[in-house]
TORKE-16578 format. One record per residue (C-alpha): z, y, x; residue number from 1. Coordinates in pm, whole numbers, always signed. Each point is the difference from the previous one (the first is absolute). Layout:
BEGIN
<up=Z&north=Y&east=X&k=NUM>
...
This chain:
BEGIN
<up=+8584&north=+16797&east=+5092&k=1>
<up=-263&north=+274&east=+19&k=2>
<up=-263&north=+113&east=-248&k=3>
<up=-332&north=-168&east=-80&k=4>
<up=-332&north=+184&east=+31&k=5>
<up=-313&north=-128&east=-176&k=6>
<up=-338&north=+125&east=+126&k=7>
<up=-244&north=+25&east=-292&k=8>
<up=-344&north=+144&east=-56&k=9>
<up=-366&north=-81&east=-54&k=10>
<up=-169&north=-269&east=+211&k=11>
<up=-95&north=+98&east=+356&k=12>
<up=+211&north=+314&east=+31&k=13>
<up=+188&north=-144&east=+303&k=14>
<up=+312&north=-156&east=-154&k=15>
<up=+2&north=-306&east=+228&k=16>
<up=-68&north=+212&east=+309&k=17>
<up=+299&north=+219&east=-81&k=18>
<up=+211&north=-310&east=-74&k=19>
<up=-80&north=-142&east=+344&k=20>
<up=+89&north=+329&east=+168&k=21>
<up=+336&north=+20&east=-178&k=22>
<up=+102&north=-357&east=+86&k=23>
<up=-133&north=+36&east=+355&k=24>
<up=-215&north=-315&east=-13&k=25>
<up=-334&north=-110&east=-141&k=26>
<up=+144&north=-206&east=-284&k=27>
<up=-244&north=+93&east=-275&k=28>
<up=-371&north=-79&east=+25&k=29>
<up=-214&north=+312&east=+38&k=30>
<up=-375&north=+21&east=-56&k=31>
<up=-255&north=+262&east=-102&k=32>
<up=-86&north=-176&east=-325&k=33>
<up=+220&north=+93&east=-299&k=34>
<up=+236&north=-242&east=-174&k=35>
<up=+117&north=-191&east=+309&k=36>
<up=+368&north=+2&east=-106&k=37>
<up=+79&north=-204&east=-312&k=38>
<up=+366&north=-102&east=+22&k=39>
<up=+313&north=+202&east=+64&k=40>
<up=+104&north=+1&east=+364&k=41>
<up=+345&north=+119&east=+105&k=42>
<up=+108&north=+119&east=+343&k=43>
<up=+290&north=+167&east=+180&k=44>
<up=-115&north=+353&east=+78&k=45>
<up=+135&north=+243&east=+254&k=46>
<up=-94&north=+367&east=+12&k=47>
<up=+181&north=+232&east=+243&k=48>
<up=+342&north=-151&east=-68&k=49>
<up=-64&north=-81&east=-367&k=50>
<up=+27&north=-369&east=-90&k=51>
<up=-138&north=-118&east=-333&k=52>
<up=-204&north=-272&east=-169&k=53>
<up=-369&north=+73&east=-52&k=54>
<up=-231&north=-184&east=-242&k=55>
<up=-377&north=-17&east=+43&k=56>
<up=-177&north=-38&east=-334&k=57>
<up=-346&north=-77&east=-133&k=58>
<up=-229&north=+288&east=-87&k=59>
<up=+53&north=+140&east=-349&k=60>
<up=-305&north=-48&east=-221&k=61>
<up=-73&north=+102&east=-359&k=62>
<up=-7&north=-360&east=-126&k=63>
<up=+264&north=-145&east=-233&k=64>
<up=-144&north=-340&east=-100&k=65>
<up=+92&north=-345&east=+139&k=66>
<up=-264&north=+9&east=+272&k=67>
<up=+96&north=-20&east=+366&k=68>
<up=-2&north=+378&east=+41&k=69>
<up=+199&north=+39&east=-320&k=70>
<up=+269&north=-236&east=+130&k=71>
<up=+2&north=+189&east=+329&k=72>
<up=+65&north=+325&east=-188&k=73>
<up=+292&north=-150&east=-194&k=74>
<up=+153&north=-125&east=+324&k=75>
<up=-26&north=+351&east=+148&k=76>
<up=+158&north=+154&east=-309&k=77>
<up=+287&north=-244&east=+39&k=78>
<up=+50&north=+120&east=+358&k=79>
<up=+20&north=+357&east=-135&k=80>
<up=+276&north=-106&east=-240&k=81>
<up=+196&north=-175&east=+279&k=82>
<up=-34&north=+272&east=+263&k=83>
<up=+235&north=+294&east=+40&k=84>
<up=-276&north=+235&east=+117&k=85>
<up=-381&north=-14&east=-26&k=86>
<up=-236&north=+146&east=+256&k=87>
<up=-318&north=+75&east=-195&k=88>
<up=-291&north=+16&east=+246&k=89>
<up=-336&north=+166&east=-58&k=90>
<up=-298&north=+32&east=+233&k=91>
<up=-7&north=+352&east=+143&k=92>
<up=-370&north=-23&east=+87&k=93>
<up=-102&north=-107&east=-352&k=94>
<up=+242&north=+227&east=-184&k=95>
<up=+154&north=-58&east=-341&k=96>
<up=-197&north=-246&east=-212&k=97>
<up=+33&north=-78&east=-374&k=98>
<up=+175&north=-324&east=+97&k=99>
<up=+256&north=+195&east=+202&k=100>
<up=+70&north=+219&east=-304&k=101>
<up=+41&north=-309&east=-219&k=102>
<up=+246&north=-165&east=+235&k=103>
<up=+195&north=+322&east=+51&k=104>
<up=+49&north=+8&east=-377&k=105>
<up=+115&north=-365&east=+4&k=106>
<up=+260&north=+81&east=+266&k=107>
<up=+126&north=+296&east=-204&k=108>
<up=+32&north=-215&east=-315&k=109>
<up=+200&north=-261&east=+193&k=110>
<up=+237&north=+269&east=+122&k=111>
<up=-55&north=-111&east=+359&k=112>
<up=+122&north=+213&east=+287&k=113>
<up=-323&north=+86&east=+179&k=114>
<up=-97&north=+148&east=+334&k=115>
<up=-365&north=+104&east=+8&k=116>
<up=-178&north=-86&east=+324&k=117>
<up=-348&north=+112&east=+104&k=118>
<up=-129&north=-254&east=+252&k=119>
<up=-297&north=+38&east=+235&k=120>
<up=+83&north=+374&east=+11&k=121>
<up=-33&north=+49&east=+374&k=122>
<up=-195&north=+307&east=+105&k=123>
<up=-194&north=+225&east=-233&k=124>
<up=-153&north=-292&east=-189&k=125>
<up=+316&north=-41&east=-207&k=126>
<up=+67&north=+368&east=-78&k=127>
<up=-182&north=-3&east=-332&k=128>
<up=+162&north=-324&east=-113&k=129>
<up=+348&north=+125&east=+91&k=130>
<up=-47&north=+317&east=-206&k=131>
<up=-150&north=-194&east=-290&k=132>
<up=+301&north=-238&east=-4&k=133>
<up=+217&north=+278&east=-147&k=134>
<up=-189&north=-47&east=-329&k=135>
<up=+167&north=-339&east=-52&k=136>
<up=+329&north=+172&east=-77&k=137>
<up=+208&north=-225&east=+229&k=138>
<up=+137&north=+268&east=+224&k=139>
<up=-94&north=+101&east=+352&k=140>
<up=-233&north=-254&east=+162&k=141>
<up=+76&north=-146&east=+343&k=142>
<up=-302&north=-1&east=+231&k=143>
<up=-28&north=-328&east=+190&k=144>
<up=-224&north=-196&east=+229&k=145>
<up=+121&north=-359&east=-5&k=146>
<up=-257&north=-102&east=+258&k=147>
<up=+92&north=+267&east=+254&k=148>
<up=+370&north=+41&east=-86&k=149>
<up=-24&north=+364&east=-104&k=150>
<up=+236&north=+144&east=-260&k=151>
<up=+279&north=-255&east=+58&k=152>
<up=+252&north=+281&east=+57&k=153>
<up=-88&north=+152&east=-340&k=154>
<up=+38&north=-341&east=-164&k=155>
<up=+339&north=-36&east=+168&k=156>
<up=+108&north=+335&east=-144&k=157>
<up=-113&north=-107&east=-348&k=158>
<up=+185&north=-333&east=+19&k=159>
<up=+322&north=+128&east=+159&k=160>
<up=+169&north=+111&east=-327&k=161>
<up=-45&north=-346&east=-149&k=162>
<up=+187&north=-169&east=+283&k=163>
<up=+302&north=+221&east=-50&k=164>
<up=-10&north=-46&east=-375&k=165>
<up=-21&north=-378&east=+8&k=166>
<up=+255&north=-27&east=+280&k=167>
<up=+250&north=+197&east=-212&k=168>
<up=-75&north=-218&east=-302&k=169>
<up=+49&north=-315&east=+207&k=170>
<up=+335&north=+127&east=+127&k=171>
<up=+117&north=+66&east=-358&k=172>
<up=-100&north=-349&east=-116&k=173>
<up=+151&north=-188&east=+298&k=174>
<up=+354&north=-119&east=-75&k=175>
<up=+260&north=+5&east=+276&k=176>
<up=+166&north=-340&east=+37&k=177>
<up=+235&north=-162&east=+244&k=178>
<up=-135&north=-307&east=+173&k=179>
<up=+246&north=-268&east=+100&k=180>
<up=-102&north=-163&east=+326&k=181>
<up=+158&north=-343&east=+56&k=182>
<up=+194&north=-25&east=+322&k=183>
<up=-102&north=-355&east=+80&k=184>
<up=-371&north=-52&east=-57&k=185>
<up=-185&north=-263&east=+195&k=186>
<up=-364&north=-93&east=-35&k=187>
<up=-83&north=-363&east=-58&k=188>
<up=-305&north=-81&east=+209&k=189>
<up=-301&north=+215&east=+79&k=190>
<up=-149&north=+120&east=-327&k=191>
<up=-175&north=+309&east=+136&k=192>
<up=-329&north=-135&east=-135&k=193>
<up=+116&north=+37&east=-361&k=194>
<up=-161&north=+285&east=-197&k=195>
<up=+221&north=+300&east=-67&k=196>
<up=-33&north=+341&east=-159&k=197>
<up=-61&north=+147&east=+345&k=198>
<up=-246&north=-268&east=+113&k=199>
<up=-187&north=-145&east=-299&k=200>
<up=-207&north=-316&east=+13&k=201>
<up=-361&north=+88&east=+87&k=202>
<up=-254&north=-183&east=-220&k=203>
<up=-381&north=+31&east=-3&k=204>
<up=-213&north=-141&east=-282&k=205>
<up=-352&north=-85&east=+118&k=206>
<up=-297&north=-186&east=-142&k=207>
<up=-356&north=+23&east=-125&k=208>
<up=-105&north=+272&east=-249&k=209>
<up=+111&north=-48&east=-362&k=210>
<up=+259&north=-267&east=+83&k=211>
<up=+268&north=+205&east=-176&k=212>
<up=+182&north=+158&east=+295&k=213>
<up=+75&north=+335&east=-167&k=214>
<up=+112&north=-171&east=-320&k=215>
<up=+236&north=-220&east=+202&k=216>
<up=+145&north=+303&east=+182&k=217>
<up=+52&north=+180&east=-333&k=218>
<up=+182&north=-307&east=-132&k=219>
<up=+229&north=-3&east=+306&k=220>
<up=+68&north=+374&east=-33&k=221>
<up=+59&north=-24&east=-374&k=222>
<up=-235&north=+291&east=-76&k=223>
<up=-371&north=+85&east=-5&k=224>
<up=+8&north=+165&east=+341&k=225>
<up=-335&north=-133&east=+125&k=226>
<up=-335&north=+60&east=-163&k=227>
<up=-132&north=-320&east=-161&k=228>
<up=-296&north=-106&east=-210&k=229>
<up=-279&north=-255&east=-39&k=230>
<up=-215&north=+166&east=+267&k=231>
<up=-2&north=-162&east=+344&k=232>
<up=+96&north=+213&east=+301&k=233>
<up=+210&north=+262&east=-181&k=234>
<up=+260&north=+25&east=+278&k=235>
<up=-121&north=+178&east=+312&k=236>
<up=+312&north=+102&east=+191&k=237>
<up=+279&north=-227&east=+120&k=238>
<up=+275&north=+152&east=-213&k=239>
<up=+364&north=-72&east=+89&k=240>
<up=+282&north=+42&east=-250&k=241>
<up=+373&north=-60&east=+32&k=242>
<up=+183&north=-181&east=-277&k=243>
<up=+284&north=-239&east=-82&k=244>
<up=-141&north=-337&east=-102&k=245>
<up=+255&north=-236&east=-154&k=246>
<up=+272&north=+148&east=+217&k=247>
<up=-209&north=+1&east=+320&k=248>
<up=-100&north=+338&east=+152&k=249>
<up=-372&north=-25&east=+73&k=250>
<up=-284&north=+216&east=+124&k=251>
<up=-321&north=-145&east=-136&k=252>
<up=-360&north=+78&east=+94&k=253>
<up=-283&north=-25&east=-250&k=254>
<up=-324&north=-39&east=+198&k=255>
<up=-370&north=+25&east=-70&k=256>
<up=-193&north=-319&east=-69&k=257>
<up=-156&north=-153&east=+309&k=258>
<up=-356&north=-127&east=-28&k=259>
<up=-207&north=-181&east=+259&k=260>
<up=-63&north=+219&east=+303&k=261>
<up=-378&north=-29&east=-39&k=262>
<up=+22&north=+149&east=-350&k=263>
<up=+208&north=+299&east=+104&k=264>
<up=-257&north=+266&east=+85&k=265>
<up=+140&north=+308&east=-172&k=266>
<up=+203&north=+226&east=+229&k=267>
<up=+274&north=+50&east=-259&k=268>
<up=+42&north=-374&east=-55&k=269>
<up=+27&north=-53&east=+375&k=270>
<up=+280&north=+257&east=+10&k=271>
<up=+172&north=-171&east=-293&k=272>
<up=-12&north=-342&east=+166&k=273>
<up=+128&north=+143&east=+328&k=274>
<up=+287&north=+161&east=-191&k=275>
<up=+85&north=-339&east=-154&k=276>
<up=-3&north=-175&east=+337&k=277>
<up=+235&north=+263&east=+137&k=278>
<up=+238&north=-66&east=-291&k=279>
<up=+8&north=-369&east=+99&k=280>
<up=+109&north=+97&east=+351&k=281>
<up=+285&north=+209&east=-142&k=282>
<up=+115&north=-271&east=-242&k=283>
<up=+252&north=-278&east=+56&k=284>
<up=-115&north=-226&east=-283&k=285>
<up=-362&north=-15&east=-115&k=286>
<up=-81&north=-123&east=-351&k=287>
<up=-355&north=-139&east=-3&k=288>
<up=-103&north=+28&east=-364&k=289>
<up=-266&north=-242&east=-128&k=290>
<up=-193&north=-2&east=-325&k=291>
<up=+69&north=-323&east=-187&k=292>
<up=-362&north=-19&east=-119&k=293>
<up=-144&north=+2&east=+355&k=294>
<up=+281&north=-85&east=+246&k=295>
<up=-33&north=-63&east=+373&k=296>
<up=-342&north=+151&east=+45&k=297>
<up=-115&north=+67&east=+355&k=298>
<up=+128&north=+357&east=-13&k=299>
<up=+341&north=-118&east=-122&k=300>
<up=+22&north=-230&east=+302&k=301>
<up=-92&north=+281&east=+237&k=302>
<up=+260&north=+232&east=-152&k=303>
<up=+275&north=-263&east=+24&k=304>
<up=-100&north=-84&east=+356&k=305>
<up=+13&north=+369&east=+95&k=306>
<up=+356&north=+28&east=-134&k=307>
<up=+103&north=-308&east=+200&k=308>
<up=-172&north=+130&east=+315&k=309>
<up=+193&north=+327&east=-32&k=310>
<up=+320&north=-205&east=-7&k=311>
<up=+109&north=+94&east=-351&k=312>
<up=+195&north=-226&east=-236&k=313>
<up=-251&north=-115&east=-263&k=314>
<up=+45&north=-83&east=-369&k=315>
<up=-305&north=-116&east=-197&k=316>
<up=+5&north=+101&east=-367&k=317>
<up=-254&north=-118&east=-258&k=318>
<up=-41&north=+263&east=-272&k=319>
<up=-120&north=-21&east=-364&k=320>
<up=+192&north=-325&east=-53&k=321>
<up=+53&north=+90&east=-367&k=322>
<up=-370&north=-71&east=-63&k=323>
<up=+20&north=-354&east=+143&k=324>
<up=+7&north=-286&east=-253&k=325>
<up=+12&north=-308&east=+229&k=326>
<up=+288&north=+119&east=+214&k=327>
<up=+122&north=-327&east=+153&k=328>
<up=-346&north=-110&east=+111&k=329>
<up=-85&north=+350&east=+123&k=330>
<up=+325&north=+29&east=+197&k=331>
<up=-61&north=-333&east=+173&k=332>
<up=-352&north=+113&east=+87&k=333>
<up=+128&north=+332&east=+141&k=334>
<up=+257&north=-174&east=+222&k=335>
<up=-263&north=-242&east=+134&k=336>
<up=-240&north=+288&east=+78&k=337>
<up=+278&north=+200&east=+165&k=338>
<up=+100&north=-282&east=+236&k=339>
<up=-361&north=-82&east=+84&k=340>
<up=-142&north=+351&east=+45&k=341>
<up=+300&north=+179&east=+154&k=342>
<up=+167&north=-247&east=+237&k=343>
<up=+134&north=+287&east=+212&k=344>
<up=+220&north=+98&east=-298&k=345>
<up=+120&north=-353&east=-77&k=346>
<up=+310&north=+17&east=-215&k=347>
<up=-34&north=+367&east=-96&k=348>
<up=+109&north=+80&east=-358&k=349>
<up=-265&north=-38&east=-270&k=350>
<up=+107&north=+177&east=-320&k=351>
<up=-181&north=+31&east=-334&k=352>
<up=+52&north=+333&east=-178&k=353>
<up=-135&north=+213&east=-280&k=354>
<up=+12&north=+366&east=+94&k=355>
<up=-98&north=+94&east=-356&k=356>
<up=+285&north=-184&east=-175&k=357>
<up=+255&north=-12&east=+282&k=358>
<up=+18&north=-380&east=+4&k=359>
<up=+103&north=-147&east=+336&k=360>
<up=+130&north=+328&east=+146&k=361>
<up=+343&north=-151&east=+62&k=362>
<up=-159&north=-284&east=+199&k=363>
<up=-208&north=+250&east=+198&k=364>
<up=+312&north=+203&east=+81&k=365>
<up=+183&north=-310&east=+118&k=366>
<up=-297&north=-114&east=+212&k=367>
<up=-28&north=+341&east=+169&k=368>
<up=+370&north=+7&east=+91&k=369>
<up=-20&north=-356&east=+130&k=370>
<up=-307&north=+75&east=+213&k=371>
<up=+167&north=+313&east=+138&k=372>
<up=+315&north=-192&east=+92&k=373>
<up=-199&north=-267&east=+186&k=374>
<up=-205&north=+268&east=+175&k=375>
<up=+325&north=+147&east=+139&k=376>
<up=+165&north=-333&east=+90&k=377>
<up=+152&north=-57&east=+343&k=378>
<up=+80&north=-350&east=+130&k=379>
<up=+265&north=-69&east=+269&k=380>
<up=-136&north=-109&east=+337&k=381>
<up=+215&north=-315&east=+8&k=382>
<up=-152&north=-127&east=-325&k=383>
<up=-348&north=+80&east=+122&k=384>
<up=+39&north=-199&east=+322&k=385>
<up=+148&north=-299&east=-184&k=386>
<up=-302&north=+12&east=-227&k=387>
<up=-241&north=+29&east=+297&k=388>
<up=+148&north=-309&east=+165&k=389>
<up=-47&north=-200&east=-319&k=390>
<up=-357&north=+125&east=-44&k=391>
<up=-108&north=-84&east=+356&k=392>
<up=+166&north=-340&east=-22&k=393>
<up=-175&north=-85&east=-328&k=394>
<up=-335&north=+126&east=+124&k=395>
<up=-12&north=+63&east=+378&k=396>
<up=-226&north=+277&east=+130&k=397>
<up=-338&north=-105&east=+144&k=398>
<up=-52&north=-86&east=+365&k=399>
<up=-319&north=+170&east=+121&k=400>
<up=-105&north=-127&east=+343&k=401>
<up=+270&north=-267&east=-11&k=402>
<up=+287&north=+249&east=+20&k=403>
<up=+194&north=+39&east=-325&k=404>
<up=+80&north=+350&east=-116&k=405>
<up=+369&north=+80&east=-27&k=406>
<up=+152&north=+219&east=-271&k=407>
<up=+337&north=+100&east=+141&k=408>
<up=+145&north=+278&east=-211&k=409>
<up=-54&north=+197&east=-325&k=410>
<up=+158&north=+317&east=-135&k=411>
<up=-77&north=+244&east=-279&k=412>
<up=-122&north=+329&east=+142&k=413>
<up=-55&north=+198&east=-321&k=414>
<up=+2&north=+8&east=-378&k=415>
<up=-229&north=+171&east=-254&k=416>
<up=-184&north=-240&east=+40&k=417>
<up=+193&north=-269&east=+187&k=418>
<up=-120&north=-32&east=+360&k=419>
<up=+101&north=-274&east=+244&k=420>
<up=-41&north=-35&east=+377&k=421>
<up=-39&north=-347&east=+154&k=422>
<up=+48&north=-49&east=+375&k=423>
<up=-233&north=-274&east=+119&k=424>
<up=-207&north=-116&east=+292&k=425>
<up=-367&north=+99&east=+6&k=426>
<up=-1&north=+181&east=-340&k=427>
<up=-373&north=+64&east=+21&k=428>
<up=-65&north=-376&east=-25&k=429>
<up=+202&north=-58&east=-319&k=430>
<up=-257&north=-73&east=-274&k=431>
<up=-9&north=+193&east=-327&k=432>
<up=+68&north=-319&east=-194&k=433>
<up=+341&north=-36&east=+167&k=434>
<up=+77&north=+368&east=-66&k=435>
<up=-73&north=-60&east=-369&k=436>
<up=+226&north=-306&east=+15&k=437>
<up=+286&north=+218&east=+127&k=438>
<up=-63&north=+280&east=-252&k=439>
<up=-11&north=-243&east=-292&k=440>
<up=+317&north=-161&east=+130&k=441>
<up=+175&north=+338&east=+5&k=442>
<up=-110&north=+63&east=-359&k=443>
<up=+121&north=-337&east=-127&k=444>
<up=+324&north=-38&east=+193&k=445>
<up=+132&north=+358&east=-37&k=446>
<up=-132&north=+56&east=-354&k=447>
<up=-246&north=+281&east=+76&k=448>
<up=-289&north=-76&east=-236&k=449>
<up=-296&north=+234&east=-8&k=450>
<up=+129&north=+267&east=+237&k=451>
<up=-212&north=+79&east=+309&k=452>
<up=+149&north=-158&east=+314&k=453>
<up=-91&north=+119&east=+348&k=454>
<up=+33&north=-248&east=+289&k=455>
<up=-23&north=+131&east=+356&k=456>
<up=-25&north=-232&east=+301&k=457>
<up=+140&north=+107&east=+335&k=458>
<up=-29&north=-178&east=+331&k=459>
<up=+294&north=-60&east=+232&k=460>
<up=-127&north=+255&east=+251&k=461>
<up=-67&north=+280&east=-247&k=462>
<up=+317&north=+178&east=+107&k=463>
<up=-77&north=-29&east=+373&k=464>
<up=-112&north=+346&east=+114&k=465>
<up=-166&north=-148&east=+311&k=466>
<up=-214&north=-252&east=-189&k=467>
<up=-372&north=+30&east=+82&k=468>
<up=+72&north=+296&east=+229&k=469>
<up=-215&north=+7&east=+308&k=470>
<up=+168&north=+88&east=+330&k=471>
<up=-217&north=+150&east=+272&k=472>
<up=+88&north=-81&east=+358&k=473>
<up=-13&north=+301&east=+236&k=474>
<up=-286&north=-14&east=+251&k=475>
<up=+230&north=+5&east=+303&k=476>
<up=+174&north=-317&east=-126&k=477>
<up=-326&north=-175&east=-73&k=478>
<up=-83&north=+10&east=+374&k=479>
<up=+318&north=-193&east=+86&k=480>
<up=-50&north=-242&east=-287&k=481>
<up=-352&north=-73&east=+114&k=482>
């Protein structure tokens, strides 16, 4: 375990740019307008052999009320309390501002261990700001250019003592124990899909703005880790956090609300939506969160269809269930709408929850584990071919042109999601209706409700390397052949 570094400072001083440079990837959204970052984003940083956890925070502002900016400030102050070291950034081109002086005083009152960084200090433009930074009384400033990578060696020198200190502390607190390894240990079946501390279950929560995604993630984490409030569109980044949820190691993504594409015109919102779509591609299980007041709107259907198209296991959760009075009638209506509007997810779990009160979280946890298990399921080839014989006997394939198509063999080629290969004659002539018949049969017979199923058709000659190859006869032979 290494130390944790929180990057703090006024808005638009380059905190997210420095965060991206330290983690080596563009994880945090970066834009010229101030106040882009709102939540806390963690990443594994590496700097010249140093390994530590870095936290990107929202810009500190002189607001302490319950407004959005006030809640952002409290979340940043919490990161300061949790971190081992704070890197306080100022803008070298602007110099020390009254806000910088205020926040430097806050850090001193908290007793935080602070490294003062002067960003945007490349060239002569940052000389004045670097000299002025001494007035903050936080020690020698480190001149940096997060955009160009300058000053990273000086930052390494400033951080190096903390690694040794926390490594020594960790060694003192780590007990030495003897571990008894059983001589005869034998695994029962292939359970490599199960979440573990090394490989947690990857979950993404997606949905329209103001559906309650951040509140749901906070409920799962058991703490107010994500910024929430009545305003729509608070979350901008796709924030991932590791936790232990009811005994299951998880890594959960909170994503920005996704509106209709035609309404997304702002550059920052486009970046936020793209970040959310990328989180879906990283996830194993996607929770599509609906608002109970307006469920299954067109955008909800598009979001759910995108998750299915990406091949993720899908769980549909209806939030704000604590406000519903006619629950039985409403639940029946939701199930009817789900089956009618999302036939491609037939049988997927539909769970009612209240992120505010925590009601239904046990059912959501169970549904996610069940969907993940089905998504990783592998079926023996012998069972598949017995099933295929019964399916073709009950409903024979069509006979285009008077010649009946023959389905000879089926095997499972992949999992995550389950994918099956069928050997047949003239696969290009098999209609989509019969493909759906086979997919639905796989769902029903092998108990795989809701999970995406991929069916690939292969002709008998697909493995023949000489199929459709044209052979050219030499000219001297053509004379003898006439």
